[in-house]
C-alpha positions as CSV (number, residue, x, y, z in Angstrom):
1,M,152.9,32.4,75.5
2,A,150.6,34.0,72.9
3,E,147.7,35.6,74.3
4,E,145.3,34.0,72.2
5,T,146.1,30.4,73.4
6,A,144.7,31.1,77.0
7,V,141.1,29.6,77.8
8,Y,139.4,30.8,80.9
9,T,139.2,27.4,83.1
10,H,136.3,27.8,85.3
11,G,133.7,29.2,82.7
12,H,130.5,30.8,84.4
13,H,128.7,27.6,85.3
14,E,126.4,28.6,88.6
15,S,129.2,26.5,90.6
16,V,131.5,29.4,89.6
17,L,129.3,32.2,90.0
18,R,128.4,31.0,93.5
19,S,132.0,31.4,94.4
20,H,132.3,35.0,92.3
21,T,129.2,36.8,93.9
22,W,130.6,35.9,97.4
23,R,133.8,38.1,96.9
24,T,133.5,41.7,98.3
25,A,136.2,44.6,98.5
26,A,136.6,43.7,101.8
27,N,137.3,40.0,101.7
28,S,139.1,40.3,98.1
29,A,141.0,43.7,98.0
30,A,141.2,45.1,101.3
31,Y,145.1,45.7,100.4
32,L,143.7,48.3,98.1
33,L,141.0,49.7,100.0
34,P,143.3,52.3,101.8
35,E,144.5,53.6,98.8
36,I,141.1,54.3,97.4
37,K,139.9,58.2,97.2
38,P,136.4,59.3,96.6
39,D,137.1,61.2,93.5
40,Q,139.4,58.6,91.6
41,R,138.7,56.8,88.4
42,I,139.0,52.8,88.4
43,L,139.2,50.3,85.9
44,D,138.5,46.7,87.5
45,V,139.8,44.1,85.0
46,G,138.1,40.6,84.7
47,C,135.2,42.0,86.8
48,G,132.8,38.9,86.6
49,P,129.5,39.2,88.2
50,G,130.7,42.8,89.4
51,T,130.4,42.3,93.2
52,I,133.8,43.8,93.9
53,T,133.2,46.5,91.1
54,A,130.1,47.7,92.7
55,D,131.8,48.0,96.1
56,L,134.5,49.9,94.2
57,A,132.1,52.2,92.9
58,A,130.3,52.9,96.3
59,L,133.7,54.0,97.6
60,V,134.3,56.6,94.7
61,P,130.9,58.5,94.7
62,Q,132.3,61.3,93.0
63,G,134.6,59.3,90.9
64,H,133.7,56.4,88.1
65,V,134.5,52.8,87.8
66,T,134.8,50.7,84.6
67,G,134.4,47.0,84.8
68,V,135.7,44.9,81.8
69,E,135.4,41.2,81.0
70,I,136.8,39.3,77.8
71,A,133.2,37.4,77.8
72,A,130.4,39.7,77.2
73,G,127.8,36.9,78.8
74,V,128.5,37.6,82.8
75,L,128.3,41.5,82.2
76,D,124.8,41.3,82.7
77,R,125.0,40.0,86.0
78,A,127.5,42.8,86.9
79,R,125.1,45.3,85.5
80,A,122.4,44.0,87.9
81,A,124.7,44.1,90.8
82,V,125.4,47.8,90.4
83,T,121.9,48.7,89.3
84,E,120.4,46.5,92.8
85,R,122.6,49.1,94.7
86,G,121.3,52.1,93.3
87,L,124.8,52.9,91.9
88,V,125.2,55.2,88.7
89,N,128.9,55.7,88.5
90,A,129.7,52.4,86.9
91,E,129.7,50.7,83.5
92,F,130.6,47.5,81.9
93,E,132.3,46.8,78.7
94,V,134.0,43.9,76.8
95,A,137.9,43.9,76.7
96,D,140.7,42.3,76.5
97,V,143.7,43.1,78.8
98,H,146.4,42.1,76.6
99,R,145.1,45.2,74.1
100,L,143.0,47.5,76.4
101,Q,140.9,50.0,74.2
102,Y,141.6,53.0,76.5
103,A,144.1,56.0,76.3
104,D,147.3,56.3,78.1
105,D,147.0,57.5,81.6
106,S,143.1,57.1,81.6
107,F,142.5,55.5,85.1
108,D,143.5,56.7,88.7
109,V,143.5,52.8,89.8
110,V,143.7,49.7,88.0
111,H,142.7,46.4,89.5
112,A,142.7,43.0,88.9
113,H,141.3,40.3,90.9
114,Q,142.1,36.4,90.3
115,V,143.0,37.1,86.4
116,L,146.5,37.1,85.7
117,Q,146.3,33.4,86.6
118,H,144.3,32.9,83.5
119,V,145.7,35.2,81.0
120,G,148.1,33.7,77.9
121,D,150.4,36.6,78.6
122,P,150.6,38.1,82.1
123,V,153.3,40.5,81.5
124,Q,152.1,42.0,78.5
125,A,148.6,42.2,80.8
126,L,150.6,44.3,83.2
127,R,152.3,46.5,80.4
128,E,148.7,47.4,79.4
129,M,147.7,48.0,83.1
130,R,150.5,50.4,83.5
131,R,149.9,51.9,80.2
132,V,146.2,53.1,81.2
133,T,147.4,54.1,84.7
134,R,147.9,57.8,85.2
135,P,151.3,58.9,86.8
136,G,150.8,58.8,90.5
137,G,148.3,55.9,90.0
138,I,147.9,52.5,91.5
139,I,148.0,48.9,90.1
140,A,146.5,46.5,92.2
141,V,146.7,42.5,91.4
142,R,145.8,39.9,93.5
143,D,146.1,36.0,92.4
144,S,145.5,32.6,94.4
145,D,148.2,29.9,94.3
146,Y,147.1,26.5,93.8
147,A,149.9,24.6,94.9
148,A,150.0,26.6,98.2
149,M,146.6,25.8,99.2
150,T,146.2,23.2,102.3
151,W,143.8,21.5,104.2
152,Y,142.7,19.2,106.9
153,P,142.0,16.3,107.3
154,Q,144.6,15.2,104.6
155,S,142.8,13.6,101.5
156,P,144.6,11.8,98.7
157,V,141.8,12.3,96.3
158,L,142.1,16.1,97.0
159,D,145.8,15.8,96.3
160,T,144.8,14.5,93.0
161,W,142.4,17.2,92.6
162,Q,144.9,19.7,93.3
163,A,147.5,18.2,90.7
164,L,144.6,17.6,88.1
165,Y,143.6,21.2,88.4
166,Q,147.3,22.5,87.6
167,R,147.3,20.2,84.8
168,V,144.0,21.4,83.3
169,A,144.9,25.2,83.9
170,R,148.3,25.1,82.3
171,A,146.8,23.2,79.3
172,N,144.5,26.0,79.1
173,G,147.6,28.4,78.9
174,G,147.0,29.6,82.2
175,E,149.4,29.7,85.5
176,P,147.7,28.3,88.6
177,N,150.6,29.1,91.1
178,A,150.1,32.8,89.9
179,G,150.2,34.1,93.5
180,R,154.1,33.5,93.9
181,R,155.0,35.0,90.6
182,L,153.1,38.3,90.4
183,K,156.3,40.5,91.7
184,S,158.2,38.4,89.1
185,W,155.6,39.3,86.1
186,A,155.9,43.1,87.3
187,L,159.5,43.5,87.2
188,Q,159.6,41.8,83.7
189,S,156.7,44.1,82.6
190,G,158.8,47.3,83.5
191,S,158.0,48.0,87.0
192,A,160.8,49.0,89.4
193,E,161.6,47.3,92.5
194,H,161.1,50.4,94.7
195,E,157.1,50.9,92.9
196,I,156.2,47.3,94.0
197,T,154.8,46.3,97.4
198,A,153.9,42.4,97.8
199,T,151.7,41.0,100.2
200,S,149.7,37.9,100.9
201,A,146.5,37.1,102.1
202,T,144.4,33.9,102.9
203,W,140.9,33.0,102.5
204,T,140.1,30.2,105.4
205,Y,137.2,28.1,105.5
206,S,136.5,26.1,108.9
207,T,132.8,26.7,110.4
208,P,130.1,24.1,109.0
209,D,128.8,26.7,106.8
210,E,131.9,27.6,105.2
211,R,132.8,23.9,104.8
212,A,129.4,23.2,103.1
213,W,129.5,26.0,101.1
214,W,133.3,25.7,99.8
215,S,133.1,21.8,99.4
216,G,129.8,22.1,97.6
217,L,130.8,24.5,95.2
218,W,133.9,23.0,94.2
219,A,132.4,19.3,94.1
220,D,129.6,20.9,91.6
221,R,132.4,22.9,89.6
222,T,134.6,19.0,89.4
223,T,131.5,17.6,88.0
224,S,129.6,20.3,86.0
225,S,131.5,23.4,85.0
226,S,133.5,24.2,81.9
227,Y,136.7,22.9,83.9
228,A,134.9,19.6,83.7
229,G,134.6,19.3,80.3
230,I,138.1,20.6,79.7
231,A,139.5,18.3,82.1
232,V,137.7,15.0,80.4
233,E,138.1,16.5,76.7
234,G,141.7,16.8,77.3
235,G,142.3,13.4,78.4
236,H,143.2,14.8,81.8
237,A,140.8,12.7,83.8
238,T,137.6,10.5,83.1
239,T,134.1,11.4,84.4
240,E,134.3,8.7,87.1
241,E,137.7,10.1,88.4
242,L,136.1,13.5,88.6
243,A,132.8,12.1,90.5
244,E,135.5,10.4,93.0
245,I,136.9,14.0,93.4
246,A,133.7,15.5,94.1
247,E,132.6,13.1,96.6
248,A,135.9,13.7,98.1
249,W,135.0,17.4,98.4
250,R,131.6,16.5,100.3
251,A,133.6,14.2,102.6
252,W,136.0,17.1,103.4
253,G,133.0,19.4,103.9
254,R,131.0,17.0,106.4
255,A,134.3,16.7,108.8
256,E,133.8,18.4,112.0
257,D,137.6,19.4,111.9
258,G,137.6,20.3,108.5
259,W,139.7,23.6,107.5
260,F,141.0,24.7,104.3
261,C,143.2,27.9,103.4
262,V,143.6,29.7,100.2
263,L,146.9,31.6,99.7
264,H,146.8,34.9,97.5
265,G,149.7,36.9,96.6
266,E,148.8,40.6,96.3
267,L,150.9,43.5,94.8
268,L,150.4,47.4,94.9
269,I,152.5,48.9,91.9
270,R,152.9,52.9,92.3
271,V,153.3,54.0,88.9
């Protein structure tokens, strides 16, 4: 699939950033943290509002972190995130992961969280990530898998949401079930199996506060984000159907026995 056919499904609506700014290195990159050394140069691909980037910068006080995004607008949030923490070893730039502007062997670690599911050519993205990683360095990628998300109580309308999201994401040129495909993409990109460590991890939302937060942001995302506009304009759903899905999210959030699990695939590739 040509890389230019991919469109970022979520956009940067407040409901999306509500989720993205919750992410930390601890809750979203724990599989990578044992590999971090204080003098490394790190590239954080698809850095979004920069909360993970800031955590990585704090872990490499003698090193440097470069955060990149295809869309410039969110980078002001990322710059503010590092400034608020007094970090001076991070910078942010616009870049396309399919054609990175950096020289070969520029970074010790190249990291991408929830990125490959949204790009037009994840295999080419991994090739570029490998090109800019020095020999002995590490590529770290982590992506969710929408078909593997599961919840209780069961809800036919949330089943509809799960199927709808996958249709919309694929129509945008992405792969919503990226988590299960990371190893396959890595092998296609030229990595050898002995270089790859494949693991998985989850986010789980069950407490009243967690349910309120997760259900609220998805209810708002369903009716108000770029995803909502794409779903309606692409003929995948009506505004009335989206409103019904949003209410199903809120109903799930009110359930005392509510539980939601997000599965992620993770890879460490040793170059």
